[in-house]
PAPA-693465 format. One record per atom (N, C-alpha, C, CB): residue in one letter; atom name; x, y, z. Coordinates in steps of 0.001 Angstrom, whole numbers, padded with zeros to 6 digits, m for minus. Glycine has a CB too. Example, Ala and Ser with C-alpha at 12.3 -4.5 7.8 and 13.67 -1.06 7.14 Angstrom:
BEGIN
  guba  ropa        u        v        w
     A     N   013190  m005690   007800
     A    CA   012300  m004500   007800
     A     C   013200  m003300   007800
     A    CB   011308  m004473   009046
     S     N   012850  m002250   007080
     S    CA   013670  m001060   007140
     S     C   012900   000030   007870
     S    CB   014084  m000598   005725
***
This chain:
BEGIN
  guba  ropa        u        v        w
     M     N   000177   005833  m027163
     M    CA  m000516   006019  m026037
     M     C  m001151   007181  m025890
     M    CB   000181   005855  m025077
     T     N  m002498   007241  m025702
     T    CA  m003260   008495  m025509
     T     C  m003241   008722  m023965
     T    CB  m004806   008397  m026119
     T     N  m003202   010079  m023672
     T    CA  m003423   010360  m022282
     T     C  m004886   010735  m022005
     T    CB  m002500   011466  m021834
     P     N  m005458   010439  m020908
     P    CA  m006807   010715  m020730
     P     C  m006885   012313  m020560
     P    CB  m007392   009883  m019478
     P     N  m008101   012726  m020849
     P    CA  m008340   014134  m020980
     P     C  m008387   014769  m019451
     P    CB  m009754   014374  m021830
     K     N  m007722   016029  m019179
     K    CA  m007712   016488  m017925
     K     C  m009111   016979  m017582
     K    CB  m006682   017508  m017775
     K     N  m009428   016935  m016257
     K    CA  m010426   017461  m015786
     K     C  m010416   019008  m015649
     K    CB  m010614   016840  m014691
     R     N  m011382   019721  m016162
     R    CA  m011334   021133  m016001
     R     C  m011839   021487  m014584
     R    CB  m012167   021832  m017102
     P     N  m011100   022452  m013928
     P    CA  m011583   022748  m012597
     P     C  m013027   023294  m012612
     P    CB  m010651   023745  m011927
     G     N  m013703   023033  m011594
     G    CA  m015137   023438  m011471
     G     C  m016113   022621  m012179
     G    CB  m015316   024770  m011930
     R     N  m015638   021515  m012740
     R    CA  m016663   020625  m013602
     R     C  m016789   019427  m012733
     R    CB  m016125   020185  m015212
     W     N  m018055   019168  m012210
     W    CA  m018110   017877  m011424
     W     C  m019228   017136  m012036
     W    CB  m018338   018075  m009829
     K     N  m019360   015790  m011792
     K    CA  m020349   015103  m012235
     K     C  m021609   015359  m011402
     K    CB  m019962   013769  m012287
     P     N  m022849   014941  m011856
     P    CA  m023856   015045  m011131
     P     C  m023905   014324  m009686
     P    CB  m024793   014666  m011926
     G     N  m024264   015063  m008697
     G    CA  m024033   014357  m007278
     G     C  m022676   014439  m006809
     G    CB  m024373   012853  m007295
     E     N  m021743   014825  m007417
     E    CA  m020553   015137  m006840
     E     C  m020181   016542  m006440
     E    CB  m019678   014707  m007634
     S     N  m019745   016702  m005279
     S    CA  m019436   017970  m004680
     S     C  m017975   018545  m004783
     S    CB  m019773   017852  m003309
     G     N  m017679   019626  m005062
     G    CA  m016315   020323  m005079
     G     C  m015844   020413  m003657
     G    CB  m016373   021805  m005738
     N     N  m016661   020532  m002701
     N    CA  m016352   020846  m001368
     N     C  m017292   019862  m000445
     N    CB  m016601   022454  m001103
     P     N  m016898   018672  m000310
     P    CA  m017836   017713   000444
     P     C  m018103   018089   001864
     P    CB  m017265   016304   000459
     A     N  m017100   018750   002531
     A    CA  m017288   019116   003799
     A     C  m018318   020297   004060
     A    CB  m016021   019419   004287
     G     N  m018400   021028   002880
     G    CA  m019260   022342   002854
     G     C  m018721   023367   003719
     G    CB  m020718   022109   003298
     R     N  m019480   024545   003629
     R    CA  m019125   025697   004375
     R     C  m019339   025617   006013
     R    CB  m019941   026827   003787
     T     N  m018182   026098   006700
     T    CA  m018474   025852   008090
     T     C  m019608   026773   008766
     T    CB  m017184   026018   008833
     P     N  m020410   026392   009394
     P    CA  m021611   027300   010100
     P     C  m020944   028398   010786
     P    CB  m022565   026466   011251
     G     N  m021693   029631   010407
     G    CA  m021262   030799   011214
     G     C  m020234   031583   010406
     G    CB  m020654   030352   012611
     S     N  m019864   031076   009194
     S    CA  m018791   031950   008489
     S     C  m019297   032920   007443
     S    CB  m017775   031059   007790
     G     N  m020609   032863   007205
     G    CA  m021100   033838   006400
     G     C  m021242   035168   006965
     G    CB  m022247   033444   005939
     E     N  m021382   036323   006063
     E    CA  m021339   037612   006370
     E     C  m022453   038027   007569
     E    CB  m021538   038351   005048
     V     N  m023628   037265   007234
     V    CA  m024830   037648   008098
     V     C  m024567   037161   009498
     V    CB  m026211   037014   007550
     A     N  m023859   036019   009554
     A    CA  m023807   035311   010980
     A     C  m022616   036405   011605
     A    CB  m023256   033347   010928
     K     N  m021658   037065   010916
     K    CA  m020856   037731   011487
     K     C  m021395   038993   011995
     K    CB  m019885   037844   010738
     V     N  m022410   039737   011233
     V    CA  m023046   040821   011645
     V     C  m023948   040583   012924
     V    CB  m023786   041309   010530
     R     N  m024559   039357   012937
     R    CA  m025442   038892   013962
     R     C  m024595   038753   015271
     R    CB  m026130   037523   013536
     A     N  m023474   038180   015075
     A    CA  m022583   037996   016283
     A     C  m022094   039390   016802
     A    CB  m021305   037063   015913
     A     N  m021904   040156   015901
     A    CA  m021247   041648   016385
     A     C  m022361   042368   017146
     A    CB  m020729   042711   015004
     I     N  m023708   042072   016614
     I    CA  m024831   042943   017336
     I     C  m025116   042096   018615
     I    CB  m026320   043177   016356
     A     N  m024888   040783   018713
     A    CA  m025270   040094   019925
     A     C  m024467   040585   021052
     A    CB  m025121   038618   019791
     T     N  m023359   040889   020964
     T    CA  m022468   041500   022163
     T     C  m022939   042886   022484
     T    CB  m020852   041594   021784
     R     N  m023585   043509   021767
     R    CA  m024117   044860   022003
     R     C  m025497   045005   022510
     R    CB  m024051   045581   020823
     I     N  m026241   043922   022456
     I    CA  m027597   043934   022730
     I     C  m028285   044702   024038
     I    CB  m027882   042600   022780
     P     N  m027513   044525   025065
     P    CA  m027982   045406   026291
     P     C  m027839   046823   026015
     P    CB  m027172   045113   027598
     E     N  m026718   047256   025397
     E    CA  m026594   048868   025071
     E     C  m027668   049209   024178
     E    CB  m025169   049329   024335
     L     N  m027828   048361   023119
     L    CA  m028997   048758   022000
     L     C  m030359   048828   022653
     L    CB  m029122   047612   020745
     L     N  m030696   047924   023540
     L    CA  m031876   047943   024254
     L     C  m032058   049322   025031
     L    CB  m031883   046751   025185
     E     N  m030993   049601   025681
     E    CA  m031016   050677   026636
     E     C  m031241   051997   025831
     E    CB  m029668   050710   027489
     A     N  m030381   052087   024771
     A    CA  m030569   053285   023780
     A     C  m032090   053310   023285
     A    CB  m029522   053126   022426
     M     N  m032478   052226   022971
     M    CA  m033971   052132   022362
     M     C  m035028   052608   023204
     M    CB  m034369   050713   022033
     M     N  m034913   052201   024577
     M    CA  m035649   052273   025671
     M     C  m035632   053959   025887
     M    CB  m035010   051298   026899
     Q     N  m034508   054523   025804
     Q    CA  m034367   055834   026207
     Q     C  m035005   056791   025062
     Q    CB  m032844   056116   026490
     R     N  m034683   056390   023815
     R    CA  m035368   057043   022806
     R     C  m037063   057002   022838
     R    CB  m034828   056428   021555
     A     N  m037348   055840   023275
     A    CA  m038913   055708   023471
     A     C  m039245   056535   024645
     A    CB  m039438   054152   023728
     L     N  m038651   056604   025634
     L    CA  m039005   057496   026844
     L     C  m038938   058954   026452
     L    CB  m038011   057249   028078
     D     N  m038093   059262   025642
     D    CA  m037859   060609   025092
     D     C  m038834   061122   024107
     D    CB  m036589   060649   024477
     G     N  m039912   060153   023779
     G    CA  m040915   060695   022752
     G     C  m040906   060144   021417
     G    CB  m040739   062087   022571
     D     N  m039788   059266   021159
     D    CA  m039725   058670   019871
     D     C  m040806   057527   019626
     D    CB  m038331   058129   019690
     V     N  m041798   057754   018940
     V    CA  m043148   056885   018812
     V     C  m042444   055681   017957
     V    CB  m044639   057767   017898
     G     N  m041771   055821   016958
     G    CA  m041133   054651   016279
     G     C  m040541   053821   017229
     G    CB  m040114   055022   015284
     A     N  m039675   054200   018100
     A    CA  m039003   053329   019064
     A     C  m039826   052657   020033
     A    CB  m038062   054039   019769
     A     N  m040813   053529   020483
     A    CA  m041722   052757   021423
     A     C  m042624   051777   020790
     A    CB  m042573   053677   022186
     R     N  m043040   052092   019605
     R    CA  m043786   050993   018808
     R     C  m042983   049863   018527
     R    CB  m044298   051475   017503
     L     N  m041735   049917   018079
     L    CA  m040818   048760   018004
     L     C  m040707   047768   019201
     L    CB  m039505   049283   017768
     L     N  m040532   048514   020290
     L    CA  m040355   047853   021614
     L     C  m041561   047134   021929
     L    CB  m040034   048830   022734
     L     N  m042683   047744   021806
     L    CA  m044001   047266   022218
     L     C  m044389   046047   021254
     L    CB  m045101   048486   022144
     E     N  m044168   046218   019856
     E    CA  m044415   045046   018985
     E     C  m043600   043812   019347
     E    CB  m044123   045408   017559
     R     N  m042370   044015   019888
     R    CA  m041486   042951   019994
     R     C  m041601   042224   021361
     R    CB  m040119   043450   019761
     T     N  m042474   042877   022402
     T    CA  m042635   042253   023639
     T     C  m044106   041973   024143
     T    CB  m041950   043061   024578
     V     N  m044981   042813   023504
     V    CA  m046270   042576   024000
     V     C  m047110   041914   022896
     V    CB  m046892   043872   024499
     A     N  m047840   040949   023208
     A    CA  m048605   040318   022257
     A     C  m049868   041282   021748
     A    CB  m049078   038966   022887
     P     N  m050153   041295   020568
     P    CA  m051251   042197   019958
     P     C  m052443   041701   020437
     P    CB  m051306   042247   018408
     L     N  m053475   042830   020803
     L    CA  m054694   042428   021078
     L     C  m055521   041926   020067
     L    CB  m055256   043322   021617
     K     N  m056423   040907   020357
     K    CA  m057396   040630   019312
     K     C  m058779   040987   019614
     K    CB  m057370   039266   018982
     A     N  m059416   041460   018749
     A    CA  m060886   041803   018931
     A     C  m061660   040534   019333
     A    CB  m061517   042421   017574
     T     N  m062574   040596   020269
     T    CA  m063422   039463   020700
     T     C  m064756   040094   020814
     T    CB  m062949   038756   022074
     D     N  m065593   039155   020751
     D    CA  m067236   039614   021085
     D     C  m067301   039050   022300
     D    CB  m068568   039029   020061
     M     N  m068208   039790   023001
     M    CA  m068793   039389   024556
     M     C  m069799   038222   024097
     M    CB  m069745   040861   025525
     A     N  m069842   037385   025115
     A    CA  m070734   036293   025082
     A     C  m072202   036904   025197
     A    CB  m070386   035255   026252
     Q     N  m073194   036595   024420
     Q    CA  m074390   037111   024335
     Q     C  m075452   035917   024558
     Q    CB  m074503   037840   023014
     P     N  m076225   035692   025624
     P    CA  m077238   034637   025694
     P     C  m078355   035049   024677
     P    CB  m077819   034461   027215
     L     N  m078780   033941   024007
     L    CA  m080001   033915   022974
     L     C  m080828   032671   023163
     L    CB  m079496   033941   021411
     N     N  m082054   032975   023287
     N    CA  m083067   031792   023454
     N     C  m083455   031596   022084
     N    CB  m084397   032071   024442
     L     N  m082972   030276   021556
     L    CA  m083478   029991   020325
     L     C  m084817   029031   020506
     L    CB  m082323   029334   019467
     P     N  m085779   029133   019464
     P    CA  m087032   028306   019525
     P     C  m086665   026868   019370
     P    CB  m088067   028714   018416
     N     N  m087556   025985   019990
     N    CA  m087442   024453   020003
     N     C  m087910   023966   018595
     N    CB  m088386   023755   021223
     G     N  m088327   024943   017769
     G    CA  m088746   024260   016427
     G     C  m087656   023849   015470
     G    CB  m089632   025180   015649
     T     N  m087908   024126   014119
     T    CA  m086970   023391   013352
     T     C  m085689   024305   013149
     T    CB  m087626   022942   011978
     L     N  m084814   023760   012553
     L    CA  m083489   024276   012348
     L     C  m083602   025601   011614
     L    CB  m082612   023272   011571
     T     N  m084663   025693   010723
     T    CA  m084990   026944   009950
     T     C  m085453   028018   010845
     T    CB  m086062   026695   008893
     D     N  m086250   027642   011730
     D    CA  m086774   028421   012810
     D     C  m085708   029124   013610
     D    CB  m087568   027568   013689
     Q     N  m084792   028299   013973
     Q    CA  m083639   028828   014836
     Q     C  m082807   029657   013843
     Q    CB  m082710   027594   015562
     G     N  m082591   029357   012700
     G    CA  m081738   030329   011942
     G     C  m082379   031619   011754
     G    CB  m081370   029806   010610
     R     N  m083827   031609   011677
     R    CA  m084445   032851   011355
     R     C  m084370   033687   012690
     R    CB  m085961   032638   010806
     A     N  m084618   032890   013714
     A    CA  m084348   033649   015186
     A     C  m082969   034289   015281
     A    CB  m084434   032566   016481
     V     N  m081857   033636   014898
     V    CA  m080524   034255   014914
     V     C  m080442   035485   014112
     V    CB  m079511   033319   014432
     M     N  m081144   035429   012662
     M    CA  m081081   036598   011856
     M     C  m081853   037898   012436
     M    CB  m081635   036217   010511
     A     N  m082974   037289   013047
     A    CA  m083836   038478   013789
     A     C  m082980   039070   014879
     A    CB  m085287   037916   014512
     A     N  m082353   038304   015507
     A    CA  m081381   038819   016616
     A     C  m080180   039731   016208
     A    CB  m080766   037611   017310
     V     N  m079845   039379   015033
     V    CA  m078711   040308   014351
     V     C  m079269   041374   013944
     V    CB  m077970   039770   013177
     S     N  m080388   041387   013218
     S    CA  m080931   042695   012548
     S     C  m081559   043639   013627
     S    CB  m082089   042343   011404
     S     N  m081936   043175   014777
     S    CA  m082481   044011   015862
     S     C  m081191   044485   016601
     S    CB  m083549   043180   016857
     G     N  m080125   044098   016435
     G    CA  m078913   044532   017272
     G     C  m078560   043968   018442
     G    CB  m078985   045737   017602
     E     N  m079307   042956   018703
     E    CA  m079279   042222   020073
     E     C  m077937   041133   019880
     E    CB  m080940   041320   020400
     L     N  m077594   040868   018730
     L    CA  m076495   040006   018516
     L     C  m075473   040472   017651
     L    CB  m076916   038837   018050
     A     N  m074174   040456   017744
     A    CA  m073237   041002   016829
     A     C  m073174   040188   015484
     A    CB  m071876   041052   017500
     A     N  m073001   040766   014424
     A    CA  m073082   040132   013103
     A     C  m072071   038854   012986
     A    CB  m072734   041247   011981
     S     N  m070963   038910   013620
     S    CA  m070022   037853   013621
     S     C  m070550   036658   014458
     S    CB  m068687   038358   014150
     Q     N  m071160   037024   015593
     Q    CA  m071695   035959   016345
     Q     C  m073031   035394   015575
     Q    CB  m072002   036486   017841
     G     N  m073647   036092   015005
     G    CA  m074695   035678   014155
     G     C  m074289   034648   013071
     G    CB  m075261   036862   013532
     A     N  m073263   035077   012429
     A    CA  m072640   034342   011241
     A     C  m072025   032899   011914
     A    CB  m071331   035374   010462
     A     N  m071471   032956   012926
     A    CA  m070897   031720   013499
     A     C  m072143   030701   014019
     A    CB  m069863   032158   014781
     L     N  m073226   031405   014536
     L    CA  m074349   030679   015052
     L     C  m075041   030027   013726
     L    CB  m075369   031696   015927
     V     N  m075177   030843   012611
     V    CA  m075833   030321   011615
     V     C  m075073   029022   010990
     V    CB  m076053   031406   010660
     G     N  m073687   029371   010944
     G    CA  m072731   028176   010484
     G     C  m072863   026984   011356
     G    CB  m071191   028591   010508
     A     N  m072941   027137   012805
     A    CA  m073188   026016   013710
     A     C  m074444   025301   013337
     A    CB  m073270   026483   015143
     I     N  m075516   026027   013046
     I    CA  m076864   025413   012806
     I     C  m076858   024619   011455
     I    CB  m078005   026555   012775
     G     N  m076164   025256   010463
     G    CA  m075843   024479   009173
     G     C  m075106   023101   009417
     G    CB  m074915   025382   008231
     A     N  m074019   023223   010308
     A    CA  m073302   021999   010678
     A     C  m074208   020898   011374
     A    CB  m072145   022385   011618
     L     N  m075042   021531   012339
     L    CA  m075930   020461   012976
     L     C  m077003   019933   011978
     L    CB  m076673   021053   014275
     A     N  m077476   020669   010905
     A    CA  m078373   020232   009969
     A     C  m077643   019080   009133
     A    CB  m078863   021441   009101
     R     N  m076489   019122   008895
     R    CA  m075626   018017   008322
     R     C  m075629   016843   009116
     R    CB  m074231   018422   008160
     V     N  m075301   017041   010374
     V    CA  m075282   015890   011330
     V     C  m076662   015307   011394
     V    CB  m074806   016321   012772
     V     N  m077759   016098   011547
     V    CA  m079059   015436   011614
     V     C  m079399   014535   010330
     V    CB  m080145   016533   011793
     E     N  m078962   015243   009204
     E    CA  m079210   014417   007895
     E     C  m078426   013241   007849
     E    CB  m078899   015188   006628
     L     N  m077178   013233   008304
     L    CA  m076502   011926   008388
     L     C  m077131   010861   009313
     L    CB  m075125   012155   008834
     D     N  m077546   011422   010488
     D    CA  m078352   010582   011307
     D     C  m079572   009859   010704
     D    CB  m078791   011361   012356
     E     N  m080301   010828   010100
     E    CA  m081521   010238   009433
     E     C  m081249   009321   008404
     E    CB  m082359   011236   008866
     L     N  m080319   009632   007495
     L    CA  m079925   008653   006535
     L     C  m079421   007283   006973
     L    CB  m078957   009221   005780
     A     N  m078743   007345   008138
     A    CA  m078148   006040   008713
     A     C  m079375   005148   009183
     A    CB  m077089   006355   010029
     A     N  m080379   005951   009876
     A    CA  m081522   005156   010233
     A     C  m082347   004667   009213
     A    CB  m082299   005819   011043
     R     N  m082569   005328   008129
     R    CA  m083244   004962   006889
     R     C  m082507   003685   006291
     R    CB  m083230   006212   005850
     V     N  m081302   003747   006141
     V    CA  m080440   002579   005635
     V     C  m080703   001255   006641
     V    CB  m078733   003060   005648
     A     N  m080584   001658   007845
     A    CA  m080785   000492   008884
     A     C  m082111  m000117   008577
     A    CB  m080760   000997   010470
     Q     N  m083056   000693   008487
     Q    CA  m084555   000245   008462
     Q     C  m084672  m000613   007040
     Q    CB  m085701   001695   008497
     L     N  m084028  m000014   005824
     L    CA  m084083  m000702   004621
     L     C  m083462  m002077   004716
     L    CB  m083447   000084   003595
     E     N  m082298  m002236   005215
     E    CA  m081544  m003358   005486
     E     C  m082252  m004406   006517
     E    CB  m080224  m002863   006007
     K     N  m082913  m003948   007416
     K    CA  m083774  m004698   008186
     K     C  m084923  m005250   007459
     K    CB  m084208  m003945   009241
     H     N  m085578  m004559   006698
     H    CA  m086744  m004821   005943
     H     C  m086483  m005827   004746
     H    CB  m087287  m003499   005438
     H     N  m085265  m005817   004303
     H    CA  m084825  m006693   003303
     H     C  m083978  m007803   003635
     H    CB  m084217  m006011   002409
     G     N  m083842  m007998   004921
     G    CA  m083194  m009219   005443
     G     C  m081667  m008997   005525
     G    CB  m083525  m010466   004526
     K     N  m080968  m007973   005276
     K    CA  m079521  m007964   005470
     K     C  m079287  m007327   006761
     K    CB  m078760  m007240   004346
     S     N  m078147  m007851   007208
     S    CA  m077703  m007470   008634
     S     C  m076607  m006516   008665
     S    CB  m077256  m008671   009424
***
């Protein structure tokens, strides 16, 4: 009678775990460090604020970065009269306003992009009207 081979420790079949319950949450080293820091947060903040008030620019920057949202550059709204002509005429008017300094380059780029999007919408409308006309002419509804 032969004996079945012994399982070597640390060898599991695919999908089989040696520790089905898994590691308990919060038992890792990082979790222990975070827990230790968490108990001292008021003291750490007070020390950091005192260093910032004493002129430590790095401490002041760290506090501000963590508490105040960064400012985003924005362009002021600028009224612009576009001609009632073609979309090409309107695009040229935007480019002229940018080149004369009347309009910021970023605003001009946004307007030219919007004119391009409008051109695509107009093109789709015209195509839909042409298809409807062709279907009407050829008796399809």
